[in-house]
C-alpha positions in Angstrom: 0.0 0.0 0.0 1.2 3.5 -0.8 2.1 5.8 2.1 1.7 9.6 1.8 3.3 12.4 3.8 2.1 15.9 3.4 4.1 19.1 4.3 4.2 22.8 3.7 1.2 24.0 5.7 1.3 26.9 8.0 -0.1 30.3 8.9 -0.5 32.8 6.1 -2.2 36.2 5.7 -5.1 36.6 3.4 -3.8 37.1 -0.2 -0.7 35.1 0.6 0.6 31.9 -0.9 1.7 28.4 0.2 2.9 25.3 -1.6 1.9 22.0 -0.2 3.9 18.8 -1.0 2.9 15.2 -0.7 5.7 12.6 -0.8 4.7 9.1 -1.9 6.4 5.9 -0.7 6.4 4.3 -4.1 7.1 5.3 -7.7 4.5 7.7 -8.8 5.0 6.5 -12.4 2.7 3.7 -11.4 0.0 6.0 -9.9 -2.4 7.5 -12.5 -4.7 9.7 -10.3 -3.8 11.7 -7.3 -5.7 14.4 -5.5 -6.0 16.9 -2.7 -8.8 17.2 -0.2 -9.4 19.5 2.7 -11.4 19.4 5.9 -12.4 22.5 7.9 -13.4 22.3 11.5 -16.9 21.0 11.9 -17.2 20.3 8.1 -17.0 17.2 5.9 -13.9 16.5 3.9 -14.1 18.3 0.6 -12.4 17.4 -2.7 -10.1 20.3 -3.9 -8.2 19.1 -7.0 -7.1 16.1 -8.9 -4.4 15.3 -11.5 -4.7 12.4 -13.9 -1.6 11.1 -15.7 1.0 13.7 -16.4 -1.0 16.9 -16.6 -4.8 16.6 -16.8 -6.2 18.5 -13.9 -9.6 19.3 -12.3 -10.5 21.7 -9.5 -13.5 22.6 -7.3 -15.0 25.9 -8.4 -14.0 27.7 -5.3 -10.2 27.3 -6.0 -10.1 27.6 -9.8 -7.7 30.2 -10.9 -6.0 30.3 -7.5 -4.7 26.8 -6.9 -2.5 24.6 -9.1 -2.0 20.9 -8.7 1.1 19.3 -10.2 3.3 16.3 -9.9 7.0 15.4 -10.2 7.3 11.7 -10.8 11.1 11.8 -10.6 10.7 13.1 -7.0 7.6 11.0 -6.2 6.0 14.2 -5.0 2.6 15.8 -5.6 2.2 19.5 -5.1 -0.6 22.1 -4.5 0.4 25.7 -5.2 -2.1 27.9 -3.4 -2.2 31.6 -4.3 -4.6 34.4 -3.2 -5.5 32.5 -0.1 -8.7 33.4 1.7 -9.8 32.7 5.3 -12.3 30.2 4.0 -9.3 28.1 2.7 -8.4 27.4 6.3 -8.4 23.6 6.8 -6.4 20.5 7.1 -5.2 19.5 3.6 -4.8 15.8 2.7 -3.4 14.2 -0.3 -5.1 11.1 -1.7 -4.5 8.2 -4.0 -7.5 6.2 -5.2 -6.7 2.6 -6.0 -9.7 0.4 -6.9 -12.1 0.5 -3.9 -9.4 1.8 -1.6 -8.5 5.4 -0.8 -5.1 6.1 0.6 -4.6 9.2 2.7 -1.7 11.1 4.3 -1.9 12.5 7.8 -2.7 16.0 6.7 -1.1 19.4 7.0 -2.8 22.4 8.6 -3.3 25.6 6.5 -4.5 28.6 8.4 -5.3 31.9 6.6 -5.7 34.7 9.0 -4.5 38.3 9.6 
């Protein structure tokens, strides 16, 4: 089973940027789809973005034009570049690998957007 470790979260002011990373324990060349989700306090986990293959991407409407998902298979790392951050982006962010009926998750990284 694949293990995922997120990093890069932190406290940022509104309008700021962060880049999240997710390191995978196996070669990402064998992983077709990967994604990012987030969970705010008291709310359900929400899908944020996915990448399929090398560069096909999809985003939830609320982050389109602000967030960019990408992958570097040579480094076995998934990224989420987050720009123009808003307080409503505050959440724990998780990376995800769907494999058949199983969803693999990392432990999450906290992103807090506040002045």
